[in-house]
N, C-alpha and C positions, 0 to 999 in steps of 0.2 A: 459289771460292767462302770465303765468311767467315762466322763463327757467332756467336750467343750465347744462351746455354743459360738455359732456364727451367723451373719445375717445371711438370709436369702438369696440375696442379689438379685439379678435381673434376669428372670427366668425367660426363657424363648416362647413364641407364640403356641400355644398349646394343641394340638390337633385333637385332643380326647375331650375336651370341654362339651362338646355335644352328646359325644355318645355315653359320658357318664351322666349326662340328664336325662338320656332316655333310659339307659339301664337301671337308674336309680326310679324311674316313673314304671317300671314293667308292672303291671299288676300282680304277677307270679313272686318277682323278687320284693318287691314292696311288702306283701303280707310277711316273707321270710325274714324281713329287716325286725317285725314286729317280736319275733321269737324275741331275743335279749331283752327287753321290756317284761313280755308276759314272764317269762321263766327266770325271773331275778332271783327268786329264791332258790330255785335247784342250782343254778350255778354258783352264788354264792357257800351252798352246801359242798359242794364238789370241790368248791376251792380250799375249803377249810379241811376237808378230809386229806387231798392229796399232799396240803403242808404238813401234816400230822404225819405221815409216813417219811421218815427222817433220808437224806439223800445229800451228805455231804461229797465233795468231789472225790471222784474214785471210789465210792458206796453208793451208787445209785440204783442198783440193780431191783432194791425191793419197791422203790418207788415207778422204775420201768416196768416191772409187772404189773404195779397197782395200776397204769396208765395203760398198758396192753390189755387189760380185763375192762377197763371203761370204754376203749376204742371198740373193743369187741360188740362191747353190751352195746354201744348204738350203731351196729350195723357195719363196722368197716373190717376190712380184711388186715389185722393188726399181728405184727411179729416182733422180736427186738432180734436186729441183727449183730454180726459178729462184732461189730464195734461199742454195743453195747445199748445202742440207740433202737426207740420205738418208732417204727414204721407201720402207719396206717393210712391204706388206700378207703378213701368213703364210697367210691364205684367198683372196686375189685382192681384187679393188676393189670388196668390195661397198659398198651404198648405205649410209644410215641414220647415227646416233651415234657416234662413234669413241673408244673409250680408247687415247690414246698413251701409251706406251712409251719414254721419249726419255731420250739422253745426248748432252751436248755431246761434241764431236770435238777443239776446240782446246784447247792447253798453252802455260801463260806461258812456257813454257822448251820448246826444241826440241833433240833430241839433234843434235850436230855429224857424228859417227860413230856411227849406230845400233847397229852390232855391237857397240862396246866398250863404249857411255856408256847402253844398255839392255841390262841381262845378267838371269839368274837365277842367283844365287850360290847358294854353300856352305853358307849360313844357310837356306834356301828361301825366300829373299824373291827379290821383283823387285828391281832398282834402277835407276833413270834418271828423267829429266824425265817426268813427265805418267803415270808407271806407276799412282799412287793415285787422280789428278786428273787425267783421269778414266779411264785405261785400265780402272779398276774396272766402271765405267758401262757404256762400251762392250763389253767382254765381256761382261758380264753379257746384254745385248742378245743376242747372238750365243746365248750359253747358252739362251736364254728362247726363241729362234727354232728352233733345234735339237731342243729339249726337246717344242715344240708339236707336232713331225711324228709325235709317238709317241703325243699325245693328243689330238688335234684335237679328238675328240667329247666328250670327258671334261670340256675346261675350255670348249668353244665351246656345243655342244647348241645349243639353241633361244634363244640369247642375243639380248637387244632391240640388243646394239651388237656393233660387230666390233673388231678389235685393229689397230692400226699402230704398228711399231717407227720410232722417229727418233733419226737420227744427226745432231743440228744443229750449225750453227756459230755464232761469235761469242760465247762466254759468259764468255769471261775478257778481262784487261784493257780495251783500247778497244774492244773487239768490241760493246759495249752493248748485249747480248741480241738481237744483229740477225737471229739464227736464229729465234729465239722469237717475235719483234717479226713476221716474214714470215709464220710460220705462222698467228698469231692473228687478224693484221689484212689479209694480203694473197693468203694461200695459197688456192687453192679451197678447199682441206680445210676455211677457218676456221670456218665455220658448222655443221661436223659434231662439233666436238669438246665431249665431254661430259665430260672427265675427264683429267687428265695425272698420271702418274706419272714424277716425272724421277729420274733415277738419277746422283746426284753423290757420286762418291769410294766409301768404304770403309765398314764398319761397319752397326750395326743398332741403333744407341741413341737415335737422335733421327727425329723426324718436322716438319720443315720446313712449317709451315702459315701461317707469318707472315712477310711478304714485307718485310726490311729494305730501306726507301728511301736511295737513296744517288745524287750527284752530283759531278761530276768536272771539275775545271777546268784548262786550261793558263794559265799566267801568262806573259808575255814582258814585259821590259823592253829597252829599247833605248837607246842614245846614241852619240855621234860618234866614240868609242873613239880610241886613240892611242897615244904613247909614254909609257912608264910614268914618266919623268923628265921630260922637256921639256913635258910636255903634262900634267903633274901638276896637278890642281883641277878638272878637267871632270868632269861627273859621270859615275859608273862605276856601270853597270848591276848588277855582280854585288854591289857594297856592298849597293844601294836592294834587290835582290832579298833578300838576307842580314835585311835588316833587316825587311821584309815576312814573310818566315816566321819571326821570332823575335816578331812583334808579334802575329801570329796566334797562335802557339804558347802566347801568355800569354791567351787567352780562355778561357774560363771554360766548360766544357762542360756541366758539370753543376751543376743550383742545385735545393736544398730536394726531393732526391731525384727528381728529374726522370727522363725517357726518356735511357737509354742511348745515347751518340754516340761519335761517332770521328774522326779523321783521320790522313791521313799524305801526306807528301810523298815521293813513290815516286822521281821522278827529277828531280834538279839539273842543270844545265849552261850552259856559257857561257866564252868566252874562246878564245885561242888559243894563247897564251905566257904563261908567267910575267914578261916583261917589256913586256906590251901591255896597256893598258886595253881590256876587252872590247867590243865594239860591241852586243851582246847576251847577255841571262842569260834560263835560262827554267828553269821548275820547273810538273810535274803534280803535281796533289792529289786526293785523294780522300777524300769529305766522308761519313760514313754517320748514319742516326739513325732511332731508333724511332718518333719524329715527325715527318711532315712541316714543322709548324710550325720545330721547332727545325732542320732542315735549312735553309729559308727563313735564319733567323736567323744561322746559320752562314756561307752564301753570299754575306750582306750584309756579314756583319764582315769576311770576306776581302777584298772589293771596297773596303772602308772601308781596312785593314790596307795593301794596296797603294798607294792614293791616298797615304796618310800617310808612306808608306817613301818613294815619291818626293820629296812634299814635300820631308820631311827631306832628302835627298840634293841636292835643287835650291837650298835654303837653305846648303848646306855650300860647292855647287860655286862656283869662280869663273869659270866658264867654260861648254861646252855645258851643256845640259841634258839629263836623261832623261825618256823616255815609256813610259805601262804599256799593257799590252792584258789584259785579262782576256777568256776565251772558255771556255765551258761544251763540254765535250766527250763529258759521257755523263749519262746521267740514268737513272735504276732505279726506278720507280714502287714503292709501297708496296701493301699489302692485307692481308688475314687473311679464312682462314675462320672460320666460325662454328664454336663447339665439339661441336655435335651434327652437322656434316657428313656427309652419306652418306660420304664418302672417310673421313674420318676414324674413324666408326665402323667402315668395313671393315678398318682397319689395325688398331684397338686389337683388333678381335676375333680377327685372325689374329696378333696378338702374345700373346693371351691364350692360343690354342691352342698356340704354339710356345713359350711360357715365353721371350718376350721383352719386358723393360722398357724402354721408349724414353721419353724428355723429348720435350714439346712444344719445340719451338726455331724461335727468330726469325735468319733468315739472307739475305744474298742470292746468289739460285741464279736458275736459268731460268724457276722456278716463280713467279716476279715478276712477270711479262707476265700471264697467264693469271689469276692472282690478282687483280691489278689490275685487270680486266676484269670480277670477280665468278664464275669457273669455277673448277670443281672441279679444285685441286690441290695436290699435295704433292711435297714434295722429301725422298729419302731415300737412306742407303747401300745400296749393292749386294753388301754381304758382306765379309768377310777383314777385314784389320788394313790400317793404312797409316800416315805419318808424314812431315814433311819436304816438306810441299805447296810447290809455287811455289818449290823451291831445287833445286840440283844432287844433293842431299843425300835425295831425294824415294825412299822405299821404298814396296813394299807386299807384305803377307804374304796366300797364299791360305788360310791356316787360317780353317776355320769358314766360308770363302764358301757353302759349300752353304747354310747357314742363310739367310742372306742371300736368294740365289734362291728357295729355297722360300717365303721371307716375301713376294717380289714375287709369285710363280706362284699362291699361295694368295689373295693381294689381288685379283689379276686377276680371277681364278675367282668371288672373292665379288661384285665389282665387276659382273661381266658378268651375274650373279643378280640383282643389286639394280636395274639399269637398268630403264626410264630415269630418270637423273638429272635434279634440276633444272638447267640451262644457269647460272641467276643465282643461285647458292646461298651464296656467297662474300658481304663488304662489301669493297667495295674504299675504300681510302684515299685 
């Protein structure tokens, strides 16, 4: 998950403020909200256990099976779909529209030894890969499922929609949002989704309702290779790749206050030894922009820089030449909600009730897919604090986690009362 913060702007008059107050004061639901404080220890234990089940992107199966068992133990009808996602219905497989509460299973890094690398330290924090992103979101799914057992009637009532919990695959790295793509396009449930509450990471300070578009590329430059002395002068793939990176790094990103954009060469590799001319060199690049047009411009600039770098290397070479291949390996679509979208009004009303001040946010998350299809979707934090995401020093503090969980439960209760929602309420980019 990567984000860029924008001010919330002037929100329209919110028709759900009164309803949110009524929902929050309902006796049954009020008691249900106390579950998160009463069962802090249990939630923390679940959080630690799930993070000790490795789940790097494309290898989420063991964690998916673990989550399925936990959902089943909490009374859910739980299964793993053909896309690898865990689908859990707290009230059985009812028909009609669905509100999906989702969190991604996969992590950028995986612990080599889960018992020593995922720990609950004396500072009260969890430490280890994925404890924040997205251990926080997955633990929230289990906490919500457990809370619903004690307040089914209070939250569901005669709602026009049903709840489904989803622990999905493929959000991080080169997963290309594969789990969410399957859910929204190929799953038997695809035409039933009315709204998505995506839980990604900790915090309560943001509402991501604008999908940050991105494209990812694999650039490989190849040559004949040889000895560093006797074959000196032939085209060198590492030299050419280095030039391509330097040329692209000099490409202007912003002009005249245009949309924010970014790029990152996250992987660079090539060569076998210090005294061998490599036969290949490779890099992987992530490009992001608030504007799809800027994203296209930067993608074209990448191709031009690679072609120029290859030409420069071949002009200098006295022997074998180098060639290049640029492949797109991922594309995340953009999209955004209207400022008066029902799901936004619901969250704003809940935040007003709980005293939360959240900013409207633009980021790349699982919400990209439903937003690009015009569906109601937001991505929010699951409560608590965290830092060091995508690094070995990642940490999570459960302090004030219950505020984030109450926020999600109240938003869910409010959405259930305000449905049916229009299926095409967003405007895709």
